[in-house]
C-alpha atoms as a printed R data frame, in Angstrom:
    type eleno elety resid chain resno       x       y       z
1   ATOM     1    CA   MET     A     1 -11.065  23.360  -3.699
2   ATOM     2    CA   SER     A     2 -13.497  25.025  -1.245
3   ATOM     3    CA   TYR     A     3 -16.920  26.496  -2.305
4   ATOM     4    CA   GLU     A     4 -18.402  29.591  -0.760
5   ATOM     5    CA   LEU     A     5 -21.985  30.822  -0.337
6   ATOM     6    CA   ARG     A     6 -21.998  34.522   0.438
7   ATOM     7    CA   GLN     A     7 -24.759  36.712   2.028
8   ATOM     8    CA   PRO     A     8 -27.461  37.468   1.176
9   ATOM     9    CA   TYR     A     9 -28.991  34.008   0.817
10  ATOM    10    CA   THR     A    10 -32.111  32.374   2.015
11  ATOM    11    CA   GLU     A    11 -32.302  29.630   4.566
12  ATOM    12    CA   GLN     A    12 -33.364  27.184   1.692
13  ATOM    13    CA   GLN     A    13 -30.239  28.226  -0.243
14  ATOM    14    CA   ARG     A    14 -28.226  27.589   2.858
15  ATOM    15    CA   MET     A    15 -29.540  24.240   3.419
16  ATOM    16    CA   ASN     A    16 -29.121  23.172  -0.274
17  ATOM    17    CA   PHE     A    17 -25.513  24.346  -0.126
18  ATOM    18    CA   ILE     A    18 -24.989  21.999   2.975
19  ATOM    19    CA   VAL     A    19 -26.810  19.133   1.352
20  ATOM    20    CA   GLU     A    20 -24.773  19.360  -1.902
21  ATOM    21    CA   TYR     A    21 -21.300  19.996  -0.449
22  ATOM    22    CA   ASN     A    22 -21.375  18.255   2.874
23  ATOM    23    CA   HIS     A    23 -24.021  15.393   2.287
24  ATOM    24    CA   LYS     A    24 -23.216  14.588  -1.255
25  ATOM    25    CA   GLN     A    25 -19.520  15.541  -1.577
26  ATOM    26    CA   ASP     A    26 -18.468  14.971   1.978
27  ATOM    27    CA   LEU     A    27 -16.950  18.379   2.368
28  ATOM    28    CA   GLN     A    28 -16.588  20.035   5.767
29  ATOM    29    CA   ILE     A    29 -19.005  23.135   6.440
30  ATOM    30    CA   ALA     A    30 -17.773  26.250   8.084
31  ATOM    31    CA   GLN     A    31 -19.710  29.234   8.739
32  ATOM    32    CA   THR     A    32 -19.030  32.975   9.377
33  ATOM    33    CA   ASP     A    33 -21.332  35.812   9.935
34  ATOM    34    CA   ASP     A    34 -21.532  36.642   6.202
35  ATOM    35    CA   ALA     A    35 -20.826  33.213   4.342
36  ATOM    36    CA   VAL     A    36 -21.056  29.589   4.436
37  ATOM    37    CA   TYR     A    37 -17.983  27.683   3.245
38  ATOM    38    CA   ALA     A    38 -17.389  23.885   1.972
39  ATOM    39    CA   LEU     A    39 -13.998  22.897   2.834
40  ATOM    40    CA   GLU     A    40 -11.855  20.025   1.671
41  ATOM    41    CA   PRO     A    41 -10.285  17.959   4.570
42  ATOM    42    CA   TRP     A    42  -7.034  19.789   4.288
43  ATOM    43    CA   GLU     A    43  -8.457  23.331   4.184
44  ATOM    44    CA   THR     A    44  -9.257  25.412   7.365
45  ATOM    45    CA   LEU     A    45 -11.081  28.743   7.714
46  ATOM    46    CA   GLU     A    46  -9.002  31.361   9.522
47  ATOM    47    CA   ASN     A    47 -10.447  34.899  10.011
48  ATOM    48    CA   GLY     A    48 -12.702  34.412   6.957
49  ATOM    49    CA   VAL     A    49  -9.899  33.205   4.711
50  ATOM    50    CA   VAL     A    50  -9.558  29.541   3.429
51  ATOM    51    CA   VAL     A    51  -6.098  28.163   4.169
52  ATOM    52    CA   ASP     A    52  -4.655  25.446   2.271
53  ATOM    53    CA   ASN     A    53  -2.756  22.974   4.740
54  ATOM    54    CA   ARG     A    54  -2.481  20.080   2.351
55  ATOM    55    CA   GLU     A    55   1.315  19.236   3.374
56  ATOM    56    CA   ALA     A    56   0.478  19.050   6.983
57  ATOM    57    CA   TRP     A    57  -2.899  17.185   6.448
58  ATOM    58    CA   GLU     A    58  -1.116  14.746   4.167
59  ATOM    59    CA   ALA     A    59   1.692  14.117   6.664
60  ATOM    60    CA   GLU     A    60  -0.972  13.437   9.482
61  ATOM    61    CA   GLN     A    61  -2.981  11.124   7.161
62  ATOM    62    CA   ALA     A    62   0.384   9.142   6.542
63  ATOM    63    CA   LEU     A    63   0.914   8.951  10.178
64  ATOM    64    CA   LYS     A    64  -2.428   7.830  10.934
65  ATOM    65    CA   GLU     A    65  -2.129   5.116   8.361
66  ATOM    66    CA   LYS     A    66   1.241   3.896   9.663
67  ATOM    67    CA   GLU     A    67  -0.321   3.900  13.176
68  ATOM    68    CA   ARG     A    68  -3.249   1.729  11.819
69  ATOM    69    CA   ILE     A    69  -0.909  -0.707   9.916
70  ATOM    70    CA   ALA     A    70   1.118  -1.100  13.114
71  ATOM    71    CA   LYS     A    71  -1.902  -2.053  15.104
72  ATOM    72    CA   LEU     A    72  -2.919  -4.869  12.632
73  ATOM    73    CA   LYS     A    73  -2.622  -8.265  14.201
74  ATOM    74    CA   LEU     A    74  -2.554 -11.942  13.260
75  ATOM    75    CA   THR     A    75  -2.482 -14.973  15.504
76  ATOM    76    CA   LYS     A    76   0.797 -16.951  15.801
77  ATOM    77    CA   ARG     A    77  -0.899 -19.796  13.787
78  ATOM    78    CA   GLU     A    78  -2.133 -17.491  11.105
79  ATOM    79    CA   VAL     A    79   1.588 -16.145  10.764
80  ATOM    80    CA   PHE     A    80   3.225 -19.479  10.617
81  ATOM    81    CA   LEU     A    81   0.628 -21.029   8.239
82  ATOM    82    CA   GLY     A    82   1.034 -18.158   5.821
83  ATOM    83    CA   LEU     A    83   4.792 -18.176   5.952
84  ATOM    84    CA   TYR     A    84   4.775 -21.988   5.410
85  ATOM    85    CA   GLN     A    85   2.334 -21.771   2.483
86  ATOM    86    CA   ALA     A    86   4.113 -18.901   0.852
87  ATOM    87    CA   LYS     A    87   7.880 -19.679   1.564
88  ATOM    88    CA   GLY     A    88   7.792 -23.401   2.870
89  ATOM    89    CA   VAL     A    89   9.524 -22.403   5.996
90  ATOM    90    CA   THR     A    90   8.489 -23.896   9.371
91  ATOM    91    CA   PRO     A    91   8.522 -22.193  12.735
92  ATOM    92    CA   ASP     A    92  11.564 -24.057  13.791
93  ATOM    93    CA   GLN     A    93  13.533 -22.932  10.819
94  ATOM    94    CA   ILE     A    94  12.589 -19.273  11.482
95  ATOM    95    CA   LYS     A    95  13.443 -19.615  15.156
96  ATOM    96    CA   ALA     A    96  16.919 -21.003  14.391
97  ATOM    97    CA   GLN     A    97  17.693 -17.531  12.642
98  ATOM    98    CA   ILE     A    98  16.854 -15.721  15.669
99  ATOM    99    CA   THR     A    99  19.880 -14.918  17.873
100 ATOM   100    CA   ASP     A   100  18.864 -12.048  20.031
101 ATOM   101    CA   PRO     A   101  17.511 -13.623  23.392
102 ATOM   102    CA   ALA     A   102  14.802 -10.885  23.808
103 ATOM   103    CA   ALA     A   103  13.511 -11.281  20.399
104 ATOM   104    CA   LEU     A   104  13.473 -15.204  20.708
105 ATOM   105    CA   ILE     A   105  11.298 -14.954  23.842
106 ATOM   106    CA   GLU     A   106   9.137 -12.447  22.027
107 ATOM   107    CA   PHE     A   107   9.075 -14.924  18.984
108 ATOM   108    CA   GLU     A   108   8.291 -17.985  21.198
109 ATOM   109    CA   TYR     A   109   5.792 -16.706  23.590
110 ATOM   110    CA   ALA     A   110   3.624 -14.298  21.803
111 ATOM   111    CA   ASN     A   111   0.030 -15.281  21.135
112 ATOM   112    CA   ASP     A   112  -0.398 -12.564  18.474
113 ATOM   113    CA   TYR     A   113   2.027 -10.873  16.272
114 ATOM   114    CA   TYR     A   114   1.445  -7.157  15.653
115 ATOM   115    CA   ARG     A   115   2.558  -5.527  12.284
116 ATOM   116    CA   GLY     A   116   4.388  -2.790  13.982
117 ATOM   117    CA   ASN     A   117   6.724  -5.064  15.778
118 ATOM   118    CA   PRO     A   118  10.175  -4.597  14.257
119 ATOM   119    CA   LEU     A   119  10.849  -8.364  14.612
120 ATOM   120    CA   ILE     A   120   8.283  -8.838  11.857
121 ATOM   121    CA   ASP     A   121  10.258  -6.698   9.415
122 ATOM   122    CA   ILE     A   122  13.436  -8.561  10.316
123 ATOM   123    CA   VAL     A   123  12.100 -11.965   9.711
124 ATOM   124    CA   GLY     A   124  10.288 -10.891   6.680
125 ATOM   125    CA   ALA     A   125  13.433  -9.326   5.290
126 ATOM   126    CA   ARG     A   126  15.427 -12.608   5.784
127 ATOM   127    CA   LEU     A   127  12.589 -14.676   4.027
128 ATOM   128    CA   GLY     A   128  12.781 -11.838   0.954
129 ATOM   129    CA   ILE     A   129   9.445 -10.304   1.856
130 ATOM   130    CA   THR     A   130   8.909  -6.550   1.448
131 ATOM   131    CA   PRO     A   131   7.393  -4.447   4.120
132 ATOM   132    CA   GLU     A   132   4.694  -3.566   1.537
133 ATOM   133    CA   GLN     A   133   3.935  -7.474   1.116
134 ATOM   134    CA   LEU     A   134   3.859  -7.875   4.982
135 ATOM   135    CA   ASP     A   135   1.283  -4.937   5.182
136 ATOM   136    CA   LYS     A   136  -0.955  -6.533   2.740
137 ATOM   137    CA   PHE     A   137  -0.613  -9.919   4.519
138 ATOM   138    CA   PHE     A   138  -1.526  -8.537   7.852
139 ATOM   139    CA   GLU     A   139  -4.363  -6.644   6.359
140 ATOM   140    CA   THR     A   140  -5.852  -9.474   4.784
141 ATOM   141    CA   ASN     A   141  -4.437 -12.691   6.137
142 ATOM   142    CA   ASP     A   142  -3.815 -13.891   2.560
143 ATOM   143    CA   TYR     A   143  -0.528 -15.514   2.186
144 ATOM   144    CA   THR     A   144  -0.473 -15.056  -1.530
145 ATOM   145    CA   TYR     A   145   0.739 -11.567  -0.830
146 ATOM   146    CA   LEU     A   146   4.040 -13.053   0.599
147 ATOM   147    CA   ILE     A   147   4.705 -14.680  -2.792
148 ATOM   148    CA   PRO     A   148   7.061 -12.472  -4.939
149 ATOM   149    CA   GLU     A   149   5.723 -11.664  -8.368
150 ATOM   150    CA   PRO     A   150   7.445 -13.961 -10.903
151 ATOM   151    CA   VAL     A   151  10.250 -12.444 -12.836
152 ATOM   152    CA   VAL     A   152   9.873 -12.667 -16.567
153 ATOM   153    CA   ASP     A   153  13.140 -13.831 -18.236
154 ATOM   154    CA   ASN     A   154  13.103 -12.745 -21.897
155 ATOM   155    CA   SER     A   155  16.602 -14.036 -22.435
156 ATOM   156    CA   ASP     A   156  15.376 -17.043 -24.524
157 ATOM   157    CA   GLU     A   157  13.231 -15.039 -26.784
158 ATOM   158    CA   THR     A   158  14.636 -14.284 -30.150
159 ATOM   159    CA   THR     A   159  14.783 -10.615 -31.357
160 ATOM   160    CA   GLU     A   160  13.753  -9.473 -34.652
161 ATOM   161    CA   GLU     A   161  17.482  -8.969 -35.647
162 ATOM   162    CA   GLU     A   162  18.425 -12.512 -34.562
163 ATOM   163    CA   SER     A   163  15.321 -13.914 -36.486
164 ATOM   164    CA   VAL     A   164  16.313 -12.167 -39.693
165 ATOM   165    CA   VAL     A   165  19.980 -13.554 -39.318
166 ATOM   166    CA   GLU     A   166  18.726 -16.859 -38.804
167 ATOM   167    CA   ASP     A   167  16.577 -16.657 -41.961
168 ATOM   168    CA   VAL     A   168  19.416 -15.319 -44.164
169 ATOM   169    CA   THR     A   169  21.653 -18.115 -42.673
170 ATOM   170    CA   GLU     A   170  19.163 -20.836 -43.267
171 ATOM   171    CA   GLY     A   171  18.540 -19.421 -46.903
172 ATOM   172    CA   GLU     A   172  22.297 -19.506 -47.548
173 ATOM   173    CA   ASP     A   173  22.407 -23.137 -46.219
174 ATOM   174    CA   VAL     A   174  19.883 -24.114 -48.690
175 ATOM   175    CA   LYS     A   175  21.642 -22.463 -51.504
176 ATOM   176    CA   ASN     A   176  24.965 -24.197 -50.570
177 ATOM   177    CA   SER     A   177  23.194 -27.472 -50.075
178 ATOM   178    CA   GLU     A   178  21.824 -27.316 -53.724
179 ATOM   179    CA   GLU     A   179  25.112 -26.626 -55.502
């Protein structure tokens, strides 16, 4: 949501507007001959009219984030140690699953592994690791992100209906044993 300060205004009012919306709220300031505007990051000022470019801005932000994630890197040691701690797999076990010669060379001789390398997703998928888990691992170097959330199995829990049936059955057994 943009804000506008229209002429006539004093220089002090203009400065207060800039301090409030740029310095305190981190909005972009744009100025025309007759007004000062405070704009959201996705807004632009075209011929004195505020234009909402939210979809294009969000697509650009998503692309920037994808590029940032792709550039994240860990050393070979950090990756292997994390995979061993999270999944109990050794480098030799992973290597045995790689059949493509080019991928094997990349796996074997890289000093660092970049998150954007497709080989990372392939190895992760074979180990049951999601791309989101890999993103977090590469961002934090915390192997616990590679461990799947435990699945809660409620099949052993008794439902309320089953509990009532058991109570009734137990009560009948007691009656029958007294007779």
